[in-house]
N, C-alpha and C positions, 0 to 999 in steps of 0.2 A: 505492499499499500505506499502510494508517495505522497510526501507531503504536501498538501496546495497552501501557498502564501500569498497574501494579499493585502495592499496596503492602500489607506484611506483617511480621509479626514479625520481627526478626533471628533470634532463635532456633529459627524453623522450619527455616530454610536448613540443606540436606545440603551433606556434602562434594562431591556431582557437582557441585551447583548453586555451591559455592564456586571449584570448579574450574573450570567454565564462565566464571564472572568472569573469572578470571585470565587464562583462555586470549582471552578478548576482543580483546587487543590494546591496552589502554591501558597507562598509567604503574605501576599496582599489583600486586606480585607476590601469590603464593596466601598468603602468609603475613602480609603487610601487610591483605589484605582477610581473611582470617580472624581477626587481631586487631580490624579494624572491628566484626564480627560480635560480639565481645564486649562491646564500647567503646558502642555503639549501640543504639537501640530500636526503630526502624524501617527497613525495607528496601523501597525502591521498585526496579523494576525496568521496563524501557521494550524492547519485543519488536516486531519486524517479520517477518513471517511466522514466528512462532514462535521465533525467534531474539534473543539477547540484543544488542541496541545501546549500551544505556546504565544505569547503575545509581545509588543512592543511596544511603548509611548516612545516617542523620538521626534527631532526636528532637525532639519538642516540649515546652517546659516553661519554666517561670518562672524567672528570674533575678530576684531582689530584687523578685518581685512583677510584673514587667514578662514579658509572653508573648512567647515568641522560637522562631522557627525554627533551630534547630542544623543545617548542612548539614555533617557530620564528613567523607565522604568521597562526591564525585560522578566518574565516570568516562563520557566518550561516546566511542563507537568513531568510529575517522577514516573515514568513509564520505559521499558526497552527501549523507545523510539527516540528519546529525549536529544542523543547524539544528532539525529538526523534533522529532528526540529530547531535545534541550536543553529547547525549548519545552514538551513533554510532561513530563517531569519536574519544572520549576520550575511547572508548572500545578498538577500534582498537589500539591507541596508546600504553595502558597497555598489549596488547595480544603482541605488537612489543616489549616491555620491557621483557615480560616473555621471549620470544623467544631470543631475544640477553642476556640477563642477568640472566639467571635462578637460584633459590636458591639466588638471593640476593636483598637486600633493594634499591629504585632506586627514587633518585630525580626528582621530575619534576616542571617546572619552566616555566613561562610565562612573558608577559606584559598586563597590563590590564588599561584601559580607566574609567572603572566604576565597581561598587559591582554585575551588572548583570553577567559579564561573569564569577566570582569565584564560578556561579554555577558546573561550570566544574571541579573545584576542590572539590567538596562536600566530596568526598570518601578518599581523604589524610588525614595522619596524620600529627601533628607538624607543621600546615601550618603557615607560616611566610612572613609578619607578620600577627598578629592577635589580635582583643580586648581583652584588658586585661593582654597580654603578654607582658612583656619586653624582647625583643630579648638581647641572650647573644653574646658572639663575635663570637664564632664558625656560629651563625645564620646571623650575620652581614655579615661573612667573604662570606658567600655562595650569600650573594646578591650582593658583589663587583662582585663575581667569575661570575655570571649569566650578569651583566651589561657589563662586559668586554665581555663576549661572544656574547651579542646582539651588542656589539658595540657602547653603550652609557654611557662608565663608565666615560667619561669626565662631563657630566652634571647630574650624579647620587648622589644622595646624600645617605649615609649608614645609617645615624640615623632614617630618615622617609621612607627609600627604594624608594623613588621617583624619577624617571628620570625628572628631571624639563624642559629640552627642545630636540627636535628632538629624541623622543622617539616612533614617528609614523611609524619607517618604516616596523613594523609588530606587531602586538600584538591580545590579543584574543577578537575579534569583534564578540559579544553575546547580543542581547535584550531580556531579562527575559519575561517571558509570566505572570508571577506573581510580578511584582515589588514591589506589598503592601506587600508581605512576606520578601522584602528583609530585612535583620538585620541593624537595624538605626547605631548601632555601627561599623559594618562591610563598612557601605556606608562612616561613619564618616571618614573612613582611606584614603578617595579620597577626601578631601576638600583641601588639598595640591596640587593636581594634576589639572594643567592648560591645560585644553585641546587646545585653543588658538596658544599655546607656543609650544605644540606638549609632553605635559606631559605625564607621565605613572607611575605606579604602578609596581614594579617587585616584582611578588611574587612566594613561593616553596613550596614546603612540600614532603612529603615521602607516597609511595605506598609501603608497607612491603612485604618481599617475600611471608608471606603466603596469602596475599591476592590476590599477582598474581597465585599463586599455585590455590587457589579456582577458579579463572577465568579459567586457563587451564581445570580443570576439569568439569567447565559447558559448555566449548566447546565440551570437548569429549562426553557428553552426545545430 
């Protein structure tokens, strides 16, 4: 069974659809999902046999002139198909980036509670933060910009990239099918993230123009 992915304006979501998303079994409540509908522009669903298995609230915009894909909220249903659902949602995000920002490198950013969700960013380059890399000024500046855009700037620490509290209004909610393969050094970046206090890690990386162009060529065949 293939994953069917569709993107539309958030404003088009009905109350029944919002209730369906909340009933999917992820982290987010109906109240939080309804707020995401107001905060973001694009809604993407991933369905299998007509049933929702994952969704994303996002936007494509320029921050300081730089094209960005901001993943405000993503949730993947805990089924054996979740890797395919995650891939489908991310491929759609990159496709939208290609359409909106042809021939440009694009920043992709989101919030995370654990290393599991970072599987979504495996194709990005220069991911920040990352093990063994000391972030420089401009990389830290991007963390601040994203914290501001996610509305969590007041509790954000630009040295650790951690949102200390109130960071659960949206993040990338995914549980790995192969947790034993998660890099311990990557997982260690989350030691300072307090889930009970609403903590999160802001991560960003780049999808390069060449990678997006290759995706466009693959879609044409």
